[in-house]
C-alpha positions as CSV (number, residue, x, y, z in Angstrom):
1,X,0.1,-0.1,0.1
2,X,1.5,3.3,-1.1
3,X,-0.2,6.5,-0.5
4,X,0.7,9.8,-2.8
5,X,0.5,12.6,0.2
6,X,-0.1,15.1,-2.4
7,X,-3.6,13.9,-2.7
8,X,-5.7,15.1,0.1
9,X,-7.7,11.9,0.3
10,X,-4.8,9.6,0.6
11,X,-3.2,12.1,3.3
12,X,-6.4,11.4,5.3
13,X,-6.3,7.7,4.4
14,X,-2.5,8.0,5.9
15,X,-4.0,9.6,8.9
16,X,-6.6,7.0,9.3
17,X,-5.6,6.0,12.9
18,X,-4.7,9.4,13.8
19,X,-8.2,10.3,13.2
20,X,-9.9,7.5,14.5
21,X,-8.3,8.2,17.8
22,X,-9.2,12.0,17.6
23,X,-13.0,11.6,17.0
24,X,-13.2,8.9,19.2
25,X,-12.0,11.3,22.1
26,X,-13.9,14.2,21.2
27,X,-17.0,11.4,21.1
28,X,-15.8,10.5,25.0
29,X,-15.4,14.2,25.4
30,X,-19.1,14.6,25.0
31,X,-20.5,11.3,26.5
32,X,-17.9,12.4,29.8
33,X,-19.6,16.0,30.1
34,X,-23.0,14.4,29.5
35,X,-23.5,13.3,33.1
36,X,-22.8,14.5,36.4
37,X,-19.1,13.6,37.8
38,X,-19.5,10.3,39.5
39,X,-17.2,7.1,39.9
40,X,-19.6,5.0,38.1
41,X,-19.4,7.3,35.0
42,X,-15.7,8.0,35.2
43,X,-15.4,4.1,35.3
44,X,-17.8,4.1,32.2
45,X,-15.7,6.8,30.2
46,X,-12.2,4.9,31.2
47,X,-13.7,1.6,29.7
48,X,-14.6,3.6,26.8
49,X,-11.1,4.7,26.2
50,X,-10.0,1.3,26.7
51,X,-12.0,-0.1,23.6
52,X,-11.1,3.2,21.6
53,X,-7.6,2.4,22.0
54,X,-7.7,-1.1,21.3
55,X,-9.4,0.1,18.0
56,X,-6.9,2.3,17.5
57,X,-4.1,0.0,17.9
58,X,-5.5,-2.5,16.0
59,X,-5.9,-0.1,12.9
60,X,-1.8,0.7,13.4
61,X,-1.0,-3.1,13.5
62,X,-3.2,-3.6,10.2
63,X,-1.1,-0.6,8.4
64,X,2.0,-2.0,10.0
65,X,1.1,-5.6,8.5
66,X,0.2,-3.8,4.8
67,X,3.8,-2.3,4.3
68,X,2.5,0.9,3.8
69,X,4.8,3.7,2.5
70,X,4.3,7.0,0.8
71,X,6.1,9.5,-1.2
72,X,7.6,12.9,0.2
73,X,5.2,14.9,2.4
74,X,4.2,16.5,5.9
75,X,3.9,12.9,7.2
76,X,6.0,10.0,7.4
77,X,4.0,6.6,6.6
78,X,7.2,4.0,7.7
79,X,7.9,1.1,10.3
80,X,9.4,3.9,12.5
81,X,6.0,5.0,13.1
82,X,3.9,2.3,13.5
83,X,6.2,1.1,16.3
84,X,6.1,4.2,17.8
85,X,2.4,4.7,17.6
86,X,2.1,0.7,19.4
87,X,4.2,2.3,22.4
88,X,2.1,5.2,22.7
89,X,-0.9,3.1,22.9
90,X,0.1,0.5,25.2
91,X,0.8,3.3,27.5
92,X,-2.4,4.9,26.9
93,X,-4.2,1.2,27.7
94,X,-2.0,1.3,31.1
95,X,-2.5,4.9,32.1
96,X,-6.4,4.6,31.5
97,X,-6.4,1.1,33.4
98,X,-4.6,2.4,36.7
99,X,-6.6,5.4,36.6
100,X,-10.0,3.9,36.5
101,X,-9.6,2.3,40.0
102,X,-6.9,5.2,41.4
103,X,-9.4,7.5,40.3
104,X,-12.1,5.8,42.2
105,X,-9.5,5.2,45.3
106,X,-8.9,9.2,45.5
107,X,-12.7,10.2,44.9
108,X,-11.0,12.0,41.4
109,X,-14.4,11.5,39.6
110,X,-13.8,13.5,36.8
111,X,-14.4,11.4,33.4
112,X,-12.8,13.9,31.6
113,X,-9.3,12.6,32.9
114,X,-9.2,9.8,30.8
115,X,-10.2,12.2,27.5
116,X,-7.0,13.7,28.2
117,X,-4.8,10.7,28.1
118,X,-6.6,10.0,24.6
119,X,-6.3,13.6,23.6
120,X,-2.2,13.4,24.7
121,X,-2.0,10.2,22.8
122,X,-3.0,11.7,19.8
123,X,-0.8,14.1,19.9
124,X,2.0,11.8,20.4
125,X,1.0,9.8,17.1
126,X,1.0,13.3,15.4
127,X,4.4,13.6,16.6
128,X,5.8,9.8,15.3
129,X,4.3,10.8,11.9
130,X,5.6,14.2,11.9
131,X,8.3,15.0,8.9
132,X,7.4,18.9,9.2
133,X,8.6,21.0,11.7
134,X,5.2,23.2,12.1
135,X,3.5,19.6,12.9
136,X,6.4,18.6,15.3
137,X,5.0,21.9,16.9
138,X,1.0,21.3,16.6
139,X,1.7,17.8,18.0
140,X,3.9,18.8,21.0
141,X,1.2,21.2,22.0
142,X,-1.8,18.7,22.0
143,X,0.3,16.3,24.1
144,X,1.3,19.0,26.6
145,X,-1.5,20.9,27.2
146,X,-3.4,17.5,28.0
147,X,-0.8,16.5,30.3
148,X,-0.8,19.6,32.3
149,X,-4.5,19.2,32.8
150,X,-3.4,15.7,33.9
151,X,-0.7,16.6,36.6
152,X,-3.1,18.7,38.5
153,X,-6.0,16.7,38.1
154,X,-6.2,15.9,42.0
155,X,-7.4,19.6,42.8
156,X,-7.5,18.9,46.3
157,X,-3.4,18.1,46.5
158,X,-1.1,21.0,47.1
159,X,1.5,18.8,45.6
160,X,-0.5,17.9,42.5
161,X,-1.0,21.7,41.9
162,X,2.6,22.5,42.4
163,X,3.2,19.8,39.9
164,X,1.0,21.2,37.2
165,X,2.0,24.6,37.7
166,X,6.2,23.9,37.5
167,X,5.0,21.5,34.5
168,X,3.2,24.2,32.6
169,X,5.6,27.1,33.1
170,X,8.5,24.9,32.2
171,X,7.1,23.2,29.2
172,X,6.0,26.7,28.0
173,X,10.0,27.4,28.4
174,X,11.1,24.9,26.6
175,X,8.8,25.3,24.0
176,X,9.8,28.9,23.3
177,X,13.1,27.3,22.7
178,X,11.8,25.3,20.0
179,X,9.6,27.8,18.5
180,X,12.6,30.3,18.0
181,X,15.0,27.0,17.0
182,X,12.4,26.3,14.3
183,X,12.2,29.9,13.2
184,X,16.1,30.1,12.8
185,X,16.0,27.0,11.2
186,X,13.1,28.0,8.6
187,X,15.1,31.5,7.7
188,X,18.4,29.7,7.3
189,X,16.8,26.9,4.9
190,X,13.4,28.5,3.7
191,X,11.5,25.1,4.7
192,X,10.4,23.1,7.8
193,X,9.8,19.7,6.1
194,X,12.3,17.8,7.6
195,X,14.1,15.9,4.3
196,X,13.9,19.3,2.6
197,X,15.9,20.7,5.4
198,X,18.2,18.3,4.9
199,X,18.6,18.4,1.2
200,X,18.9,22.2,1.5
201,X,21.9,21.9,3.9
202,X,23.7,19.7,1.8
203,X,22.9,21.4,-1.4
204,X,23.8,24.7,-0.5
205,X,26.4,23.9,1.9
206,X,24.7,26.0,4.8
207,X,26.5,23.7,7.7
208,X,27.9,26.6,9.0
209,X,25.9,29.2,8.9
210,X,25.4,30.8,12.1
211,X,21.8,31.3,12.0
212,X,21.3,27.3,11.3
213,X,23.7,26.2,13.9
214,X,22.2,28.2,16.8
215,X,18.6,26.8,15.3
216,X,19.5,23.5,15.7
217,X,21.4,24.1,19.5
218,X,17.8,25.6,20.2
219,X,16.0,23.1,19.2
220,X,18.6,20.7,21.4
221,X,17.9,22.7,24.6
222,X,13.9,22.3,23.7
223,X,13.9,18.5,23.2
224,X,16.5,18.1,25.9
225,X,13.5,19.8,28.4
226,X,10.9,17.6,27.1
227,X,12.8,14.2,27.7
228,X,14.0,15.8,31.0
229,X,17.9,15.5,30.2
230,X,20.5,17.1,32.7
231,X,20.8,20.0,33.3
232,X,17.2,20.6,32.1
233,X,15.8,17.7,34.4
234,X,15.0,19.7,37.5
235,X,11.2,19.9,36.8
236,X,10.8,16.1,36.5
237,X,11.6,14.3,40.4
238,X,8.8,17.6,41.7
239,X,6.2,16.5,38.7
240,X,6.4,13.2,38.8
241,X,6.0,13.0,42.9
242,X,3.0,15.5,43.1
243,X,1.4,14.1,39.9
244,X,-1.0,11.5,39.9
245,X,0.5,7.7,39.8
246,X,-1.1,6.8,36.7
247,X,-0.4,10.2,35.4
248,X,3.4,9.7,36.3
249,X,3.7,6.5,34.7
250,X,2.2,8.4,31.7
251,X,4.8,10.7,31.8
252,X,7.6,8.9,32.3
253,X,6.6,6.5,29.6
254,X,4.6,7.7,27.0
255,X,5.4,11.1,27.1
256,X,9.2,10.8,27.1
257,X,8.7,7.8,24.2
258,X,7.0,10.5,22.1
259,X,9.3,13.7,22.7
260,X,12.0,11.0,22.1
261,X,11.1,9.7,18.7
262,X,10.4,13.5,17.0
263,X,13.4,14.1,18.5
264,X,15.2,11.2,17.0
265,X,13.4,11.7,13.6
266,X,14.3,15.6,13.4
267,X,17.7,14.7,14.1
268,X,18.1,11.8,11.4
269,X,15.9,13.6,8.6
270,X,16.9,17.2,9.1
271,X,20.4,17.2,10.9
272,X,22.1,14.3,9.7
273,X,24.9,16.3,7.5
274,X,25.6,18.1,10.9
275,X,27.3,15.7,13.0
276,X,30.4,17.9,13.8
277,X,28.1,20.5,15.3
278,X,25.7,18.3,17.5
279,X,27.3,15.3,18.1
280,X,29.5,16.4,20.9
281,X,26.6,18.4,22.4
282,X,24.5,15.0,22.6
283,X,27.7,12.9,23.7
284,X,27.8,14.8,26.9
285,X,24.3,15.5,27.6
286,X,23.8,12.0,27.5
287,X,27.1,11.1,29.6
288,X,26.2,13.5,32.6
289,X,22.3,12.8,32.3
290,X,23.4,9.0,32.9
291,X,25.7,9.9,35.7
292,X,23.6,12.6,37.4
293,X,19.9,10.4,37.2
294,X,21.7,7.5,38.9
295,X,23.9,9.3,41.4
296,X,20.9,11.4,42.8
297,X,18.6,8.2,42.8
298,X,20.6,6.4,45.2
299,X,20.0,8.6,47.8
300,X,16.0,8.6,47.2
301,X,14.0,7.4,49.8
302,X,10.5,8.2,48.3
303,X,9.3,5.3,45.5
304,X,8.0,8.0,42.8
305,X,11.0,10.4,43.3
306,X,13.3,7.3,43.0
307,X,11.6,6.4,39.6
308,X,11.7,10.1,38.5
309,X,15.6,9.9,38.7
310,X,15.2,6.5,37.3
311,X,13.6,8.0,34.1
312,X,16.2,10.9,33.9
313,X,18.9,7.9,33.7
314,X,16.9,6.5,31.0
315,X,16.7,9.5,29.0
316,X,20.6,9.5,29.0
317,X,20.5,5.6,27.7
318,X,18.3,6.3,24.6
319,X,20.1,9.7,24.1
320,X,23.2,7.3,22.9
321,X,21.1,5.9,20.6
322,X,20.4,9.1,19.2
323,X,24.1,9.8,19.2
324,X,24.8,6.5,17.3
325,X,23.0,8.5,13.8
326,X,22.5,4.8,12.2
327,X,19.4,2.5,11.6
328,X,20.9,0.1,14.2
329,X,20.5,2.8,16.6
330,X,17.1,3.5,15.7
331,X,16.0,-0.2,15.9
332,X,17.8,-0.5,19.6
333,X,16.1,2.8,20.9
334,X,12.6,1.1,19.9
335,X,13.5,-1.9,21.2
336,X,14.4,-0.1,23.8
337,X,11.2,2.6,24.5
338,X,9.0,-1.0,24.4
339,X,11.1,-2.7,27.1
340,X,11.3,0.7,29.1
341,X,7.4,1.0,28.8
342,X,6.4,-2.1,30.0
343,X,8.8,-2.2,32.9
344,X,7.7,1.3,34.2
345,X,3.8,0.6,34.1
346,X,4.5,-2.7,35.9
347,X,6.2,-0.7,38.4
348,X,4.0,2.1,38.9
349,X,1.1,-0.6,38.8
350,X,2.8,-1.6,42.1
351,X,3.4,1.8,43.3
352,X,-0.3,2.5,42.8
353,X,-1.8,-1.0,44.7
354,X,0.7,0.2,47.6
355,X,-0.3,3.5,48.0
356,X,-3.0,4.8,50.3
357,X,-5.5,7.5,49.9
358,X,-3.9,10.8,49.7
359,X,-0.7,9.5,48.1
360,X,0.4,7.9,51.1
361,X,2.2,4.9,51.8
362,X,5.4,5.8,49.0
363,X,8.1,5.1,51.0
364,X,10.8,2.8,50.4
365,X,10.1,1.6,54.3
366,X,6.4,0.9,53.2
367,X,8.0,-1.7,51.0
368,X,9.5,-3.7,53.7
369,X,8.7,-7.4,54.2
370,X,6.1,-6.9,51.1
371,X,6.8,-10.8,50.2
372,X,5.4,-11.4,53.6
373,X,2.0,-10.2,53.0
374,X,1.4,-9.5,49.3
375,X,3.9,-12.3,47.2
376,X,2.5,-11.0,44.1
377,X,3.1,-7.9,44.3
378,X,6.9,-8.1,45.7
379,X,7.6,-10.5,42.8
380,X,5.9,-8.2,40.0
381,X,7.7,-5.2,41.5
382,X,11.1,-7.1,41.5
383,X,10.7,-8.3,38.0
384,X,10.1,-4.7,36.7
385,X,13.0,-3.2,38.6
386,X,15.6,-5.8,37.0
387,X,14.2,-5.0,33.8
388,X,14.9,-1.4,34.1
389,X,18.5,-2.7,35.6
390,X,18.7,-5.0,32.7
391,X,19.4,-7.7,34.6
392,X,19.7,-11.0,32.9
393,X,17.1,-13.8,32.8
394,X,14.9,-12.3,35.6
395,X,14.9,-8.7,34.2
396,X,13.8,-10.3,30.7
397,X,13.6,-8.1,27.7
398,X,15.8,-5.6,29.7
399,X,18.8,-7.0,29.3
400,X,18.8,-7.4,25.6
401,X,17.4,-3.6,25.7
402,X,20.5,-2.4,27.1
403,X,22.7,-5.0,25.0
404,X,21.4,-3.5,21.8
405,X,22.3,-0.2,22.7
406,X,25.5,-1.4,23.4
407,X,25.8,-2.9,20.0
408,X,24.5,0.7,18.4
409,X,26.7,2.5,20.5
410,X,29.8,0.0,19.7
411,X,29.3,-0.5,16.1
412,X,28.4,3.2,15.2
413,X,31.0,5.3,13.2
414,X,30.8,8.0,15.5
415,X,33.3,6.8,18.1
416,X,31.2,6.1,21.0
417,X,33.0,3.3,22.7
418,X,33.7,5.5,25.8
419,X,30.2,6.3,25.9
420,X,28.9,2.9,25.5
421,X,31.7,2.5,29.1
422,X,29.6,5.2,30.7
423,X,26.6,3.5,29.8
424,X,27.9,0.3,31.6
425,X,29.0,1.8,34.6
426,X,26.1,3.8,35.2
427,X,23.9,0.6,34.9
428,X,26.0,-1.0,37.4
429,X,25.6,1.7,39.6
430,X,21.8,1.7,39.4
431,X,21.8,-1.7,40.9
432,X,22.2,0.1,44.3
433,X,18.8,1.5,44.3
434,X,17.0,-1.3,42.4
435,X,18.7,-3.9,44.2
436,X,17.8,-1.7,47.1
437,X,14.6,-2.0,46.5
438,X,14.4,-5.8,46.3
439,X,16.1,-6.9,49.3
440,X,13.9,-4.5,51.5
441,X,10.8,-6.4,49.9
442,X,12.0,-9.7,49.9
443,X,14.9,-9.7,53.0
444,X,13.3,-7.2,55.4
445,X,10.5,-7.9,57.9
446,X,7.2,-6.1,57.7
447,X,7.1,-3.1,60.5
448,X,5.5,-4.1,63.1
449,X,1.9,-2.9,63.2
450,X,2.2,-1.8,59.8
451,X,-1.3,-2.2,57.4
452,X,-1.2,-4.6,54.8
453,X,-2.0,-3.2,51.2
454,X,-5.3,-3.4,50.3
455,X,-6.1,-6.4,47.7
456,X,-5.1,-5.5,44.2
457,X,-7.8,-4.2,41.9
458,X,-8.7,-6.3,38.9
459,X,-7.7,-3.7,36.3
460,X,-4.4,-3.0,38.4
461,X,-4.1,-6.5,38.6
462,X,-4.3,-6.9,34.6
463,X,-1.9,-4.3,33.9
464,X,1.0,-5.8,36.5
465,X,0.6,-9.3,35.0
466,X,0.5,-8.2,31.3
467,X,3.8,-6.2,32.1
468,X,5.6,-9.1,34.2
469,X,4.4,-11.7,31.5
470,X,5.5,-9.6,28.5
471,X,8.9,-8.9,30.2
472,X,9.6,-12.2,30.8
473,X,8.4,-14.0,27.7
474,X,10.2,-11.3,25.2
475,X,13.4,-11.5,27.2
476,X,13.2,-15.8,26.3
477,X,12.2,-14.9,22.6
478,X,13.6,-11.7,22.1
479,X,13.9,-12.2,18.5
480,X,10.6,-11.6,17.7
481,X,10.4,-8.2,18.9
482,X,13.9,-7.7,17.8
483,X,12.8,-8.7,14.0
484,X,9.5,-6.1,14.0
485,X,11.7,-3.1,15.4
486,X,15.0,-3.7,12.8
487,X,15.2,-1.3,10.1
488,X,12.5,1.0,11.7
489,X,15.1,3.5,11.5
490,X,13.2,7.2,9.9
491,X,15.0,7.5,7.3
492,X,18.3,5.7,5.9
493,X,21.7,5.8,7.8
494,X,22.9,9.3,8.3
495,X,26.1,10.4,7.4
496,X,27.2,12.8,10.2
497,X,30.2,13.8,9.4
498,X,33.8,13.5,10.2
499,X,34.1,14.7,13.7
500,X,33.8,11.7,16.3
501,X,33.1,12.3,20.1
502,X,35.6,12.5,22.7
């Protein structure tokens, strides 16, 4: 199936999954506003959202199986887009499923909460498809505005209000960098289309134009804010801690995945020939992000903040794939995102189950002796943390995710061997906090008088079980997922120039 994107009807056809999700979301928005807020109503809308996401996921898989492609245009029709969409839709499924029971416990009866997740997912899918900087901006705004609302959803929580205002202010700040960078890139190249930008940079030898280089630098800063890379990460721990737990999982997995997907496409398709300018900054941002994220996580005693700094460290790992600048790096990037999304939602399913009303029970001390009272939760949390660590066998797919990233770094023509060493050393460092939580759950006695966690809700149980089963099953048969993500590069391997990293 090949689309001619210059024909409006075929352009709409190529956007079918996105339009189905957006149209269904608008219908659900009307349904959410039709009745007064109540736990029963938010559950109904939540289940409707799950059905809509599953339908969209089926469409995406059908397009991927049909081998759909397209000619030049403002959107991409390629395997990278479809694999990214699958990751976003899985994140949306997990978020809505966790929120259905979480919202009931926290008396967050606004059914529009599920609608916001769907709007944010629509923005993510637009980002995965965007081959034009203006479409990138539209996708970022659609995603970000919905997530601002989700972060402050619990209006009775001071921490949620603080998280929302911090996220909004710094998100707007980073959007300013992106817009100014887009303006400078357009001013120098005369185009906002990614492939056209790349062609004109090469054709007219624009690589050393100051305006273009400043524009690329501003875009790098804007994307670094969105993915919470050091030193642009300061918003992430407070926002992740204060936001409702399902929203935190959504931001840590889905929002990060979307920002990285468009980051990779923009860098490879538009600025592949400017490696001499951006490779060194990306190298250092990746290295510092891995080191700082893991070091600060070691001192955390709140599980949500620990996972927040862990998420920052994983941003550094993913930047290694961006720095590789190859098709293998793009494939490893998607494989890693898939594994990371599963492990993140599994871990946050346990956090949601252990926490009490008002976001209590978030200290590591609350996990002491969990094996003796809720062995299923302890095993599930251990598998997800070991996957995030990249531990072999018991970490399942997480081990292979780190392995493929290392392979991409070591085979890259950009001299990333030192960065691969940093990745390995910081992964070892991360064992200090991942294994500490595992040790607390299995090797410490339950605090005397501590209340046992409430029984796990049916929907949360499904999220945790699905994540754990997929992590372990794909760890035994990683070749199936690796085959699916293979060659899922936004563009043929880019030539980044003669400059190599330190």
